[in-house]
GULUM-354525 format. One record per residue (C-alpha): residue in one letter; x, y, z. Coordinates in steps of 0.25 Angstrom, whole numbers, plus 2048, in hexadecimal, padded with zeros to 3 digits. Example, Ala and Ser with C-alpha at 12.3 -4.5 7.8 and 13.67 -1.06 7.14 Angstrom:
2
A8317EE81F/S8377FC81D/
//
This chain:
641
M800800801/T80680E7FC/R808818807/R7FE822800/R7F3817800/A7F681480F/L7F5823812/L7E882380B/L7E1817812/A7E681D81F/C7DF82A81C/L7D3823818/A7D381C824/L7D382882D/A7C882D825/L7BE822828/P7B8820836/A7B981483E/T7AE80A83F/A7A1812843/H798806845/A79A7F984D/F7927EC848/S78E7E3853/T7857D7853/I77C7D3860/D77D7C485E/F77E7BF86D/E7897B786B/G7937B6877/L7867B4880/S7807A7885/E7747A0881/G7697A388B/A76F7B088F/I7657BC892/V76B7C7889/S76A7D588F/S7757DB888/V77F7D887D/S78D7DE87A/S7997DD870/G79F7D0873/A7927CB87C/G7877C9871/I78C7D4867/S7977D085D/G79D7D9852/D7A47E7855/V7A67E9864/V79D7F5869/S79C7FA877/G78F7F887F/S7847EE87F/V7767EB879/A76C7E9884/I7627DE881/F7557DA887/G74B7CF883/D73C7D2887/S7357C5887/L7267CA88A/R7257BD892/P71F7C18A0/S7287B78A7/I7347BE8A1/T7377CD8A4/T7457CD8A3/N74E7CD897/A74B7C188E/A7557C2883/V75D7B5884/L7677AF87A/F7647A2872/D76E79986C/A76A79885E/E77478E85B/C76D785865/L77B77F86B/P78077686F/G77776D867/A77677785B/T769771857/P75B777857/A75776C861/S76277286B/C75D78086B/T759786879/G74A78787B/Q74777C871/D747787866/P74D781859/D74878E852/L753796857/F75E78D852/F768795849/P77578E848/G780798848/Q7787A384D/G77C7A385C/K7757AA866/M7687B1864/L75F7BA86D/I7517B5871/I7467B987A/A7467AE884/E7397A7889/D73F7A5896/L74C7A889E/V74D79C8A6/D75B79A8AC/T75C78E8B5/S7647838AF/P76E7888B2/A76C7968B7/D77779C8AF/G7707A98AB/L76C7A389D/V75E79F899/D75D790899/D75578E88D/P75579A884/D74979A87A/D7427A5873/D7357AA878/D7287AD86F/I7217B9874/N71C7C486A/G7237D186E/Q72F7CB875/N73C7D4871/F74A7D6872/Q74F7E5876/F75D7EA872/D7637F6878/F76E7FC870/S770808879/G77C803880/F7847FD873/G78E80586C/P79381486D/T78481A86A/G77B80E86E/K77580F860/V776803856/T7717FF847/I76A7F2847/E76F7EB83B/R7687DD83C/I7627D3845/T7607C4844/F7537BD848/G7527AE84A/D7457A684B/F73B7B2849/E72F7AB844/G71F7AC843/D7197B784B/E7277BD84D/S7247C5841/S71F7D0849/G72C7D2850/S7347DE84E/I7427E5850/Q7407F4856/L74C7FE855/W74D80985E/S755816860/G75481D86E/G752810876/D746807877/G73A810874/G74281B86D/T74281D85E/L73D810856/L74780F84A/A741803844/T7387F6846/I73C7EA83E/P7347DD83D/V73B7D1843/P73C7C6837/V7357B9838/T73E7AE836/G73A7A183B/D740795841/N750794840/V7507A1837/L7587AD83A/G7537BA834/T75C7C7833/V7577D5834/V7607DE82D/I75C7EC833/G7677F8832/I76180283C/G76980B844/N768814850/V762809858/D764808867/F7587FE86B/M7527F2863/R7477EA867/I7447DC85F/I7357D9862/Q7317CA85F/A7247C585D/G7297B7862/S7357AE862/G7427B085C/A7517B585E/V75A7C1859/D7697C0856/N7747C784F/I76F7D6851/K7797DE848/I77B7EC84D/T7857F884A/A787801855/A78780F852/P794817854/A79782285D/P797830856/T7A5834853/P7A9842856/T7AF84B84B/K7BC85184E/T7BE86184B/A7CB866848/T7CF872852/K7D387F84A/T7E288284B/P7E3891850/T7EB89A848/T7F98A084C/T7F98B0849/P8078B784B/T8078C4852/T8118D0851/T8158D885D/P8188E6858/S8258E885E/A8338E9859/T8368DB85E/P82C8D2857/T8268C8861/T81F8BC85D/T8128BA867/A80F8AC86B/T8028A8865/A7FA89D86A/T7FF88E866/P7F688985C/T7EE87C860/Q7F2870859/T7E986C84D/P7E385E851/T7E5854845/V7D7850841/T7D784283B/P7CD84282F/T7C1839834/L7B383882F/T7AA83C83A/V7A083083C/T793835842/P789829844/T77D82D83D/L771827843/T76782D83B/P76982582E/T766818834/P758814831/T74F81B83B/V74281683B/T73781C843/A72F81684E/T723813845/L72C80B83B/T7287FC83A/V7307F4830/I7267ED827/P72C7E281F/T72C7E3810/L72F7D580C/T7377D67FF/V7397C77FF/T7307BD805/P7387B180A/T7327A4810/L73A7A481D/T736795820/V73F78B81A/T736784810/P738775811/T73676B805/P72876A802/T72275E80B/V723751805/T71974880D/P71E73980A/T71272F808/P713726814/T71371980A/T71E71E801/T72D721802/P72F730805/T7397377FB/A73E7457FC/T74674D7F4/R74C75A7FA/T74F7667F3/P75976F7F9/T75377D7FB/A75C7897FA/T755795801/P75B7A3801/T75A7AA80E/P74E7B380D/T7507C280F/L7457CC813/T7477DB811/L73E7E281A/T73D7F1817/P7387F9823/T72E805821/P733811827/S72E81E82B/V72E829820/G73C82F81E/T743824826/P74E81A820/S74980D81D/P752801824/T7527F481C/I74F7E8824/T7547DB81E/I74F7CD824/T7577C1821/F7537B3825/T75D7A8826/A75979A829/T763792832/T762786829/T76578681A/P76077A811/T76A77180B/A76A76A7FE/T76875C7FF/P7677517F5/T75B74A7F1/V75873E7FB/T74E7337FA/A74772F807/T746720808/P73F71C816/T734712816/T727718819/T71C711820/S70E71781F/T70871C82C/P6F971F82B/D6F572D82E/P6EC72C83A/G6EB73B83C/F6E9742849/T6DF740855/P6DE74E85C/G6DE74D86B/A6E573F86B/P6EA73A879/I6F973B879/N702742883/H707750885/F71774F884/M72275788B/C72F756882/H73C758889/E74975C882/V753750882/R762753883/R769751877/I770744874/P777742867/T76F73785F/D770732851/A765737847/I75B72D843/E75872F834/N74D72C82A/V74272C834/L73572C82D/V72A732835/D71B733830/D71273B838/V70373A838/R701749833/F70D74E82A/G712741824/A72073B823/F72E741826/V73B73B826/G74574082F/V75173F839/A74F73D848/K75B74384F/K75C74785E/L753743869/T74F75186F/R74174E876/I73B74587F/C72C747881/N72474288D/P71674188E/A71074C897/D70575189F/K70175F89D/N6F97678A7/G6F575A8AE/E6EC7558A3/D6F37488A2/P6FB7448AF/S6FE7368AA/A70573B89D/P71373C8A3/L71272C8A6/D70F728898/A71A721890/E719728883/H725731881/L72B738874/S73973A870/G73B746867/Y74674685D/Q74B751853/F74674C846/K74A754839/R74875082A/Q750745824/K75974A819/G75274780B/F744746810/P73974F80E/K73775B817/F72B75D81E/G72476A818/G71C76E825/V70E772826/K70977F82A/G6FD782832/V6FB775839/L6F0776845/V6F376E851/A6EA76D85D/N6EC76886C/Q6EA76D87A/L6F2778879/H6EC77C86B/P6DD77886C/A6D978085F/G6E677C858/V6F3783855/L6F8785847/M707782844/D711780839/V716772839/K726772835/Q730767833/P73175B83D/D73B75C847/M738751852/L735743852/M72E73D85E/L72F72E862/P72772786C/T731725878/A73271D885/K738724890/A73D72189E/L7467288A9/G7527218AE/A74F7138A7/A74C70E899/P73E711895/G733707892/P72E703884/L72B70D87A/P71C712877/S71670986D/D70A71286A/F71072086A/N71372985D/H71F72E857/Y71D73D854/K723745849/C72575484E/Y725760846/K72976E849/V71E778849/A71E787847/K714793845/T70E791852/R70E797860/F70879386D/R70C79587C/T706791889/E70C790897/G70A7888A3/L70877989F/V70B76F8AA/V7117638A3/E7157568AA/D71E74A8A4/Q7287408A8/I73274B8AB/F72A7568B1/G71E7538BB/P71A74A8C7/T71F73D8BF/G72B7438B9/V73A7468BC/D7367548C0/P7297548C8/Q7277638C4/S71D7648B9/L72176C8AC/S71B77A8AA/V71B77B89B/N71A787892/I716785884/K71D78E87A/K71A78A86C/P71777D863/L72477785F/R721769857/L715761853/C717752854/I70F74984C/P70D73A84E/A715732843/S71A72583F/K72A723840/E73271A837/L741717838/A74570B830/P746700833/E73C70283E/P72D701839/P72670E839/T720712847/P710713845/V708720849/V6FE71C855/P6F272385A/P6EF72D85F/F6F5736854/T6F674285C/A70274D859/I709755863/L70C763863/C71976686B/Y71C774871/K72877B875/V72777D884/K72F78488F/T72D77D89D/D72F77E8AC/P7387778B0/R74077A8A3/R74C7708A4/L74D7628AB/N75975A8A6/I75574B8A8/A75E73F8A4/G75B7308A4/I75073189B/F74F725892/V747725885/D74471A87B/N73E71C86D/Q74071685F/F74C71E85D/E75471B869/A754717878/R75D722881/E75E72A88D/I75C73988C/E75C745894/I752750893/T75475F896/H748768893/P739767891/R73776C882/E72976987D/F71B765881/C71375E877/V70575E876/P6FB75386F/S6F575B863/A6EC759857/I6EF75E849/Q6E3764840/P6E175B834/L6E4760827/C6D875E81E/G6DB75B810/N6EA758812/G6E774980D/V6EC74481B/A6E273E825/D6E7747830/T6DD74183A/P6D573483A/I6C873B839/E6CB74382C/E6C273F820/C6C7746814/D6D7744815/G6E0738813/A6D972B80F/D6CB731810/A6CF73D806/L6C97357FA/G6BB735800/C6BA744802/A6B474B7F6/G6B77597FC/P6C1761804/C6C775C810/L6C376681B/P6C376782A/A6B6761830/G6B876A83D/G6BB75F847/P6C875B84C/G6D0755842/E6C5753838/C6C6755829/T6BB752820/C6B6753812/Q6AE76080E/
//
């Protein structure tokens, strides 16, 4: 490099200001799972450029039993298992590998096992209006930031009415913008790109469950004062009218300070998009993506034939929504971009032909109100097991499905609810729940929307969308401290489907089973709070060569399992022995997780299947039906018009 060029570059460097803005991301890393977060700072919840001060955080749950800060950290990587089933709170919807910690409004702040200042079982609450509050007034040299972008996880359903409020002058000061919270869905991240400055307070309002992460902010710089050169006084020589010229000493001139040529950086706060308090950002959808991952169209294998499926890999681009807020007249218009990213990517798989031998199982339909037990399902401590592949399960409602049974995750005990059946905990019929996923190369289940399910908790029925199968329940013999007796011979297998688009909460159920209650290990009954429907389980035949298929036996009643919170919450019990068609082993249970209720599914008139024994126009009776197949008004009745 020539000397002249070096001098030129040096002069240019002097003329340019130092970095005026500090870029930081509130990512909650460096903090512990279960921590109640009241503030974050550089190196402790904030990454990026080091900035002085901290950001205060408060989570307002709106739950009457929680009046303190409910902003709690959830480990979205679900360590140490790193699987959806190992997520705390039994919440696989917040499983995001590589995402790290995310902030949730916790549904409780229980800290007993151990009492270490961390919430035992973090899980996001689901209350309309719950909100996060971020106070930036103590962060950086000015207490003002630009909100660049925010990441959301598992915002679905009614969460569409949530919003982000940006304020200047503190909570209740000047409302700069109101931005809608994106709807994402299970295991999908949404990023809102904002770019609005002069913010010192932010509120994120939820209409339900969900988590936030990676809040990228830019701290506003302190104003740089402009240096002014001091004028050099002029020395004026004077002459004394005397024969002898004498020079009169004048004042010593002040040394001129050297002024380094600098560009004065004055932070201009006005050009940032300042939106008036009446602004509501109305999303204008330039692109309308379908956020649900569309499965391969349902292929329902005919029970008497060999199911054959060809999978076509789907390359789905990440959809992007551009939302243009409608500002007040004369106000700059910020552009809000929302990007959705699913946590799984479909991969191409060569065509595979299924070759199991299928034995037809007659479709007996459902008998509403059939007498089977309620069940309390407990989490089983994970034990490495070999996957059981090519399990053909044919349920009486949605048909055949070939899957892989993996880990044993649940043991479900017959239970008494509210004293309705005190003898239930003594019954021998138990269920073991195994993770159940589609076998590669076989058809996906396409899902069914708007399924109506009725039970004691929903006498008039509740609508839900039935998703993919996720659990296979096997009839099981169970005993404490010794090998159990023989397997139940007249008890069904169940294929369980994850359900969505349904909400229901109730509290104060009293449940007793072989673990909790007068006949259990702990004489205390369980106090159970229902959170939401989790999975719908349907009687099914199971076939695993070379064994013959297991028949479906009456009663043909479905089971709707609800996610629950209980008191007591945790009771580690080892020395439990189970025996089913997959294995005989000793297990340890840790938490009560689901409460399952006998349920009836509304028949689908005109679907070509006799969903109940008294249908007159579906299945084998369809040929004799001259008109449309319509509901007859009674439970389970479909008749000809």
